[in-house]
matplotlib code that plots the C-alpha trace (Angstrom):
import matplotlib.pyplot as plt

x = [-139.4, -141.3, -143.9, -145.8, -148.5, -149.4, -151.6, -150.2, -152.1, -154.7, -153.8, -156.2, -158.3, -160.6, -157.9, -156.2, -153.3, -153.3, -149.9, -149.4, -146.2, -145.1, -141.8, -140.0, -136.9, -134.8, -133.3, -135.8, -135.0, -135.6, -132.1, -130.5, -126.9, -124.7, -122.2, -118.5, -117.1, -115.9, -117.0, -114.4, -112.2, -111.9, -109.3, -106.9, -105.1, -102.3, -101.7, -99.0, -100.0, -103.4, -104.9, -105.5, -108.9, -110.8, -114.0, -116.8, -120.1, -121.3, -124.0, -125.7, -125.2, -127.1, -130.4, -131.7, -132.5, -130.5, -128.3, -125.4, -125.0, -121.9, -121.4, -117.9, -116.4, -113.3, -110.8, -107.4, -108.2, -110.7, -112.6, -113.1, -114.2, -116.7, -118.0, -118.5, -120.6, -122.6, -123.3, -124.2, -125.8, -129.5, -131.6, -133.7, -137.3, -137.9, -135.1, -133.2, -130.0, -127.8, -127.2, -123.8, -125.3, -129.0, -131.3, -134.4, -136.5, -139.6, -142.3, -144.6, -147.8, -149.9, -153.1, -155.6, -158.8, -161.8, -165.4, -166.0, -163.7, -160.1, -158.6, -156.2, -155.6, -153.2, -151.2, -147.5, -145.1, -141.7, -138.9, -136.0, -133.6, -131.1, -128.3, -126.2, -122.7, -119.8, -116.9, -113.7, -112.0, -108.7, -108.3, -105.1, -103.4, -103.9, -101.6, -102.3, -103.8, -106.3, -107.2, -107.9, -110.0, -112.1, -112.6, -113.7, -116.2, -117.5, -117.9, -119.8, -122.0, -122.7, -123.8, -126.1, -127.8, -128.1, -130.1, -132.7, -132.7, -132.8, -135.8, -137.9, -136.9, -137.7, -141.3, -142.3, -144.6, -146.3, -147.3, -148.7, -150.6, -152.1, -153.4, -154.6, -158.4, -159.1, -161.5, -160.5, -161.1, -159.3, -156.3, -154.1, -154.7, -153.9, -150.6, -149.7, -150.5, -148.1, -145.4, -146.0, -145.3, -142.0, -141.1, -141.7, -139.2, -136.6, -137.1, -136.8, -133.7, -132.0, -132.9, -131.7, -128.4, -127.9, -128.0, -125.3, -123.0, -123.5, -122.4, -119.2, -120.5, -118.3, -115.9, -113.2, -112.9]
y = [-136.2, -135.4, -132.8, -131.8, -129.4, -128.2, -125.6, -123.4, -122.9, -120.1, -116.9, -115.3, -112.3, -111.5, -111.6, -115.0, -115.7, -119.1, -120.5, -123.3, -124.9, -126.6, -128.5, -130.0, -132.2, -132.7, -136.1, -137.5, -138.5, -136.0, -136.3, -133.4, -134.2, -132.9, -130.5, -131.0, -129.2, -126.4, -125.5, -126.2, -123.3, -122.0, -124.2, -123.0, -125.8, -124.8, -127.2, -127.0, -125.4, -124.3, -121.5, -122.1, -123.6, -122.0, -123.2, -120.8, -120.8, -117.6, -119.2, -120.5, -117.4, -115.4, -116.6, -115.3, -117.7, -120.5, -122.6, -124.7, -128.0, -130.2, -133.9, -135.3, -137.6, -139.5, -141.3, -141.1, -142.6, -141.7, -145.1, -144.9, -141.3, -142.1, -145.2, -143.3, -140.6, -143.2, -145.0, -141.9, -139.7, -139.1, -141.3, -139.6, -140.6, -140.4, -142.5, -144.0, -142.1, -141.4, -137.7, -136.7, -133.3, -132.4, -129.5, -128.8, -125.7, -124.5, -122.0, -120.7, -118.7, -116.7, -114.7, -113.1, -114.9, -113.4, -114.2, -113.0, -115.6, -115.6, -112.5, -114.2, -110.9, -110.2, -113.5, -113.4, -116.1, -116.6, -118.8, -120.8, -123.4, -125.9, -127.4, -130.3, -130.8, -133.2, -132.0, -134.0, -134.2, -135.5, -133.0, -131.4, -134.8, -135.2, -133.9, -130.6, -132.3, -134.2, -131.1, -129.2, -132.0, -132.2, -128.4, -128.4, -131.2, -129.3, -126.1, -127.9, -129.5, -126.0, -124.7, -127.7, -127.3, -123.5, -124.4, -126.1, -123.3, -120.6, -121.9, -122.3, -118.8, -117.2, -118.6, -117.5, -114.9, -117.7, -119.4, -116.2, -115.7, -119.2, -118.4, -114.9, -114.7, -118.2, -119.0, -120.7, -124.2, -123.7, -121.6, -124.4, -126.9, -124.1, -123.3, -127.0, -127.6, -124.8, -126.2, -129.6, -128.0, -126.6, -130.0, -131.5, -129.0, -130.2, -133.8, -132.7, -130.6, -133.6, -135.7, -133.2, -132.6, -136.2, -135.0, -132.5, -134.8, -132.6, -129.7, -131.3, -133.1, -136.1, -137.6, -138.6, -136.2]
z = [-193.9, -190.7, -190.3, -187.1, -186.2, -182.7, -181.0, -178.3, -175.1, -175.2, -173.5, -171.0, -172.0, -174.8, -177.5, -178.0, -180.2, -181.9, -182.6, -185.1, -186.0, -189.2, -189.0, -191.9, -191.4, -194.5, -194.4, -191.8, -188.2, -185.5, -184.1, -182.3, -181.7, -178.9, -180.4, -179.6, -176.6, -178.8, -182.4, -185.1, -186.0, -189.5, -191.2, -193.8, -195.5, -197.9, -200.7, -203.3, -206.6, -205.4, -203.2, -199.5, -198.6, -195.8, -194.1, -195.1, -193.1, -194.7, -196.8, -193.7, -191.6, -194.2, -192.7, -189.4, -186.5, -188.1, -185.8, -186.8, -184.8, -185.1, -184.5, -184.0, -186.6, -185.6, -187.9, -189.5, -192.9, -195.5, -195.4, -191.6, -191.8, -194.6, -192.9, -189.6, -191.3, -193.2, -189.9, -187.9, -190.5, -190.9, -193.2, -195.8, -195.6, -199.3, -200.8, -197.8, -198.6, -195.5, -195.2, -193.7, -193.0, -192.6, -192.2, -190.2, -190.6, -188.8, -189.4, -186.7, -187.5, -185.2, -185.6, -183.1, -182.1, -180.4, -179.8, -183.4, -184.8, -186.2, -187.8, -190.2, -192.0, -189.1, -189.4, -188.6, -189.6, -188.0, -189.3, -187.7, -189.0, -187.7, -189.8, -188.6, -190.0, -189.4, -187.3, -188.2, -184.8, -186.2, -189.0, -187.6, -187.7, -191.4, -194.1, -195.9, -199.0, -196.9, -194.8, -198.0, -199.4, -196.2, -196.2, -199.8, -199.0, -196.0, -197.9, -200.6, -197.9, -196.4, -199.8, -200.3, -196.9, -197.5, -200.5, -198.3, -195.7, -198.3, -200.3, -197.2, -195.9, -199.2, -199.0, -195.5, -197.0, -199.0, -195.8, -194.5, -197.8, -197.5, -194.0, -194.7, -195.2, -194.0, -191.2, -187.9, -189.4, -192.6, -191.6, -190.1, -193.0, -195.5, -193.9, -193.6, -197.3, -198.2, -195.9, -197.5, -200.9, -199.6, -198.3, -201.7, -203.1, -200.6, -201.8, -205.4, -204.7, -203.2, -206.1, -208.7, -206.8, -205.8, -202.2, -203.0, -205.0, -208.0, -205.9, -204.7, -201.6, -202.2, -199.6, -200.2, -203.1]

ax = plt.figure().add_subplot(projection="3d")
ax.plot(x, y, z, "-o")
ax.set_aspect("equal")
plt.show()
C-alpha cells in the first residue's frame, strides 16, 4: 500500500485553489506497465456441454475515469503462465501476496483560498482509477477448454478489482465531507485520514476474498 500527498502550485490572483492528492495503490508497487501493442479482443471460447465464455470488462467500465492497462503474459502451458504472472505481478504491501492484477485509485480535492483563509465548504473531489490486468498473448494457440478457463479466470479478476475501485468511488463524498468545514491546517490531514480508512478496506477486502480466490481468481482453474 502506497499513499502520497502533494500540493499543487498556487495560481495567481486573489483566489487560489489548493489541490491535494491522495493516492492508494492496492497491492503495493507503483508500477505502470507498458500495454501490449493492441488491447486484447473479446474472446469467446466454446466448450462442449457449456455456454460460450466471453471476456466481460463491464464491471470496470462502470466507473468514470478508470483506465485498464494490460501487461503481456507469454506461455503455452499452465505452469509457465502461472509462474510468469507470479514473477511479474505486484507485491501486496500488507501480506506479501503477489497480485496477478492490481488496482490504483486516486482522489484529488480542491477548495478556494484567499487572504481570509480556506473556504473548505466549496471543496470539490475528483476520482480516477487504473486497473492492470494480464493479457495472455498465446491464448489463440490454446485449445478451447483452456481458452474458456483463462477467460473465466480473467472475468473473476475483473470482478475482484472492480470491488476495489467501486468501494473507493462510492466514498468520494466521504472525503469531501471530511474536508468540509476544516481550516487550512486541518483540511489535508482530514482528507488523508479518510483515504487511509478506505485503504484499510482494500486490505480487508483482499483478506476476506483471499485476493479474489474466493471469487474465482484461480489459475489454472
